[in-house]
MARLUMNU-291062 format. One line per field, with one value per residue (C-alpha): residue number from 1; residue in one letter; chain; x, y, z. Coordinates in nm, 2 decimals. Each point is the difference from the previous one (the first is absolute). Example, Ala and Ser with C-alpha at 12.3 -4.5 7.8 and 13.67 -1.06 7.14 Angstrom:
<sites>
n <- 1,2
res <- a,s
chain <- A,A
c1 <- 1.23,0.14
c2 <- -0.45,0.34
c3 <- 0.78,-0.07
</sites>
This chain:
<sites>
n <- 1,2,3,4,5,6,7,8,9,10,11,12,13,14,15,16,17,18,19,20,21,22,23,24,25,26,27,28,29,30,31,32,33,34,35,36,37,38,39,40,41,42,43,44,45,46,47,48,49,50,51,52,53,54,55,56,57,58,59,60,61,62,63,64,65,66,67,68,69,70,71,72,73,74,75,76,77,78,79,80,81,82,83,84,85,86,87,88,89,90,91,92,93,94,95,96,97,98,99,100,101,102,103,104,105,106,107,108,109,110,111,112,113,114,115,116,117,118,119,120,121,122,123,124,125,126,127,128,129,130,131,132,133,134,135,136,137,138,139,140,141,142,143,144,145,146,147,148,149,150,151,152,153,154,155,156,157,158,159,160,161,162,163,164,165,166,167,168,169,170,171,172,173,174,175,176,177,178,179,180,181,182,183,184,185,186,187
res <- g,l,i,a,d,a,g,r,m,m,r,t,l,l,n,d,l,l,d,l,s,k,i,e,a,g,r,m,g,v,e,m,v,d,h,d,l,r,a,q,v,s,d,t,v,d,f,w,r,g,a,a,e,a,k,g,l,t,l,t,l,t,g,a,e,r,l,p,r,w,v,r,g,d,p,m,r,l,r,q,v,l,n,n,l,i,s,n,a,v,k,f,t,t,e,g,g,v,t,v,d,i,q,p,v,a,g,g,a,s,a,v,e,i,e,v,r,d,t,g,p,g,l,t,e,a,q,i,t,r,l,f,d,p,y,e,q,l,g,g,e,t,a,r,n,f,g,g,t,g,l,g,m,t,i,s,r,d,l,a,r,l,m,g,g,e,l,t,a,s,p,a,p,e,g,g,a,r,f,v,l,r,l,p,t,p,a
chain <- A,A,A,A,A,A,A,A,A,A,A,A,A,A,A,A,A,A,A,A,A,A,A,A,A,A,A,A,A,A,A,A,A,A,A,A,A,A,A,A,A,A,A,A,A,A,A,A,A,A,A,A,A,A,A,A,A,A,A,A,A,A,A,A,A,A,A,A,A,A,A,A,A,A,A,A,A,A,A,A,A,A,A,A,A,A,A,A,A,A,A,A,A,A,A,A,A,A,A,A,A,A,A,A,A,A,A,A,A,A,A,A,A,A,A,A,A,A,A,A,A,A,A,A,A,A,A,A,A,A,A,A,A,A,A,A,A,A,A,A,A,A,A,A,A,A,A,A,A,A,A,A,A,A,A,A,A,A,A,A,A,A,A,A,A,A,A,A,A,A,A,A,A,A,A,A,A,A,A,A,A,A,A,A,A,A,A
c1 <- -1.17,0.09,-0.06,0.22,0.25,-0.03,-0.01,0.35,0.14,-0.11,0.14,0.35,0.00,-0.09,0.26,0.28,-0.09,0.04,0.32,0.15,-0.10,0.13,0.34,0.00,-0.06,0.26,-0.26,0.04,0.17,0.23,-0.03,0.31,-0.06,0.12,-0.17,0.07,0.11,0.00,-0.38,-0.10,0.15,-0.13,-0.35,-0.05,0.11,-0.23,-0.31,0.05,0.05,-0.35,-0.06,0.28,-0.10,-0.35,0.17,0.19,0.34,0.25,0.11,0.36,0.20,0.38,0.25,-0.22,0.24,0.28,-0.24,0.09,-0.29,-0.03,0.05,-0.07,-0.27,-0.33,-0.18,-0.33,0.15,0.25,-0.33,-0.14,0.29,0.05,-0.42,0.02,0.29,-0.13,-0.35,0.10,0.23,-0.29,-0.23,0.22,0.13,-0.22,0.19,0.33,0.03,0.10,0.35,0.10,0.35,0.20,0.38,0.21,0.18,0.34,0.29,-0.14,-0.23,-0.29,-0.25,-0.23,-0.10,-0.35,-0.05,-0.36,0.05,-0.28,-0.03,-0.29,0.05,0.30,0.10,0.16,0.26,-0.24,-0.26,0.26,0.05,-0.34,-0.11,0.04,-0.16,-0.33,-0.34,0.24,-0.19,0.24,-0.23,-0.36,-0.04,0.17,-0.26,-0.29,0.13,0.12,-0.14,0.16,0.08,0.33,0.12,0.16,0.31,0.05,-0.10,0.21,0.33,-0.08,-0.06,0.31,0.19,-0.16,0.10,0.36,0.01,-0.04,-0.26,0.12,-0.14,0.18,-0.10,0.06,0.26,-0.22,-0.29,-0.25,0.06,0.23,-0.04,0.24,-0.08,0.33,-0.02,0.23,-0.06,0.13,-0.04
c2 <- -0.56,-0.36,0.02,0.32,-0.23,-0.27,0.21,0.18,-0.35,-0.14,0.32,-0.07,-0.34,0.06,0.28,-0.19,-0.33,0.24,0.14,-0.36,-0.11,0.30,-0.06,-0.37,0.08,0.25,0.29,0.21,0.30,0.25,0.36,0.20,0.37,0.26,0.01,0.16,-0.31,0.19,0.13,-0.38,-0.19,0.29,0.03,-0.39,0.01,0.28,-0.18,-0.30,0.23,0.02,-0.37,-0.08,0.29,-0.15,-0.36,0.23,-0.05,0.23,0.06,0.12,0.11,0.06,0.09,0.14,0.30,-0.24,-0.08,0.15,0.22,-0.06,-0.35,-0.19,-0.31,-0.12,0.22,-0.22,-0.31,0.11,0.13,-0.34,-0.17,0.26,-0.03,-0.38,0.01,0.29,-0.12,-0.39,0.16,0.20,-0.28,-0.27,0.23,0.06,0.18,0.22,0.11,0.01,0.19,0.08,0.08,0.11,-0.08,0.07,-0.34,-0.01,0.02,0.28,-0.15,0.22,-0.22,0.02,-0.25,0.04,-0.21,0.01,-0.19,-0.08,-0.11,-0.27,-0.40,-0.01,-0.28,-0.32,-0.12,-0.26,0.27,0.23,-0.29,-0.04,0.38,0.07,-0.30,0.07,-0.07,-0.06,0.09,-0.02,-0.26,-0.02,0.21,0.31,-0.07,-0.02,0.31,0.23,-0.10,0.10,-0.19,-0.15,0.20,0.32,-0.12,-0.19,0.30,0.24,-0.22,-0.03,0.39,0.08,-0.23,0.14,0.37,-0.17,-0.04,-0.26,-0.07,-0.19,-0.12,-0.06,-0.02,0.35,0.02,0.13,-0.23,0.03,0.00,0.20,0.03,0.17,0.15,0.08,0.18,0.18,0.37,0.15,0.37
c3 <- -1.82,-0.08,-0.37,-0.04,0.15,-0.17,-0.33,0.10,0.07,-0.33,-0.18,0.19,-0.07,-0.36,-0.05,0.16,-0.25,-0.27,0.10,0.06,-0.34,-0.17,0.20,-0.09,-0.40,-0.01,-0.06,0.28,-0.12,0.24,-0.10,0.03,0.07,0.23,0.33,0.34,0.21,0.31,-0.04,-0.11,0.30,0.26,-0.20,0.04,0.37,0.08,-0.16,0.24,0.31,0.08,0.02,0.21,0.24,0.00,0.12,0.28,-0.22,-0.08,-0.36,-0.05,-0.32,0.07,-0.24,-0.29,-0.02,-0.12,-0.32,-0.32,-0.08,-0.39,-0.13,-0.30,0.06,0.04,0.27,-0.05,0.07,0.27,0.18,-0.06,0.17,0.30,0.03,0.05,0.25,0.23,-0.03,0.10,0.31,0.12,-0.04,0.18,0.27,0.32,0.22,-0.07,-0.33,-0.34,-0.16,-0.35,0.01,-0.32,-0.05,-0.29,-0.13,0.14,-0.28,-0.20,-0.21,-0.10,0.22,0.28,0.29,0.09,0.35,0.14,0.37,0.25,0.34,-0.10,0.06,-0.23,-0.24,0.02,-0.24,-0.13,-0.04,-0.20,-0.24,-0.10,0.03,-0.34,-0.14,-0.18,0.19,0.33,0.33,0.32,0.12,0.03,0.30,-0.19,-0.28,0.25,0.22,-0.27,-0.36,-0.30,-0.35,0.09,-0.32,0.11,0.10,-0.33,-0.20,0.22,-0.04,-0.40,-0.01,0.15,-0.23,-0.30,0.16,-0.01,0.38,0.26,0.28,0.31,0.35,0.32,0.36,0.14,0.30,0.24,-0.07,-0.29,-0.37,-0.22,-0.38,-0.23,-0.34,-0.19,-0.29,-0.29,0.04,-0.32,0.00
</sites>
């Protein structure tokens, strides 16, 4: 009910504030352990499939076979970033769907790009410049319609950098939004 929803919202806000303050204070650690990258990505996509289907959306994973199996990195932080990107894509998309596509980085570097693309309302260049600012909601209507703390993208970008990678946003060529998480994948 209403009280449970308020409790979940409060917990999300507190967790986001704690993460952001740890990152800003330089106290957010990144674990370097061997983990199955392919399983991490496909399990995270599978987790959000029910929410997408409940809205009548497709949620597709392509290119997982291109991922290396075992890499060194932080599986928990990777999952945190992917959860944020996929949940936002599902939340802001009302028809069509979300695609998570994996590409090895060209040029032989041991790195991958995980692209999360949606058919939602898309992003303007002005929104993209503000997207990673803490507490930024992309317009009052977005906050009213979709809620959230406005911290998820800031935290995700900072976590990507802590993992030695980068997170970028752009309008998707066919409409919607496109987020690319580029990560080193040391074997």
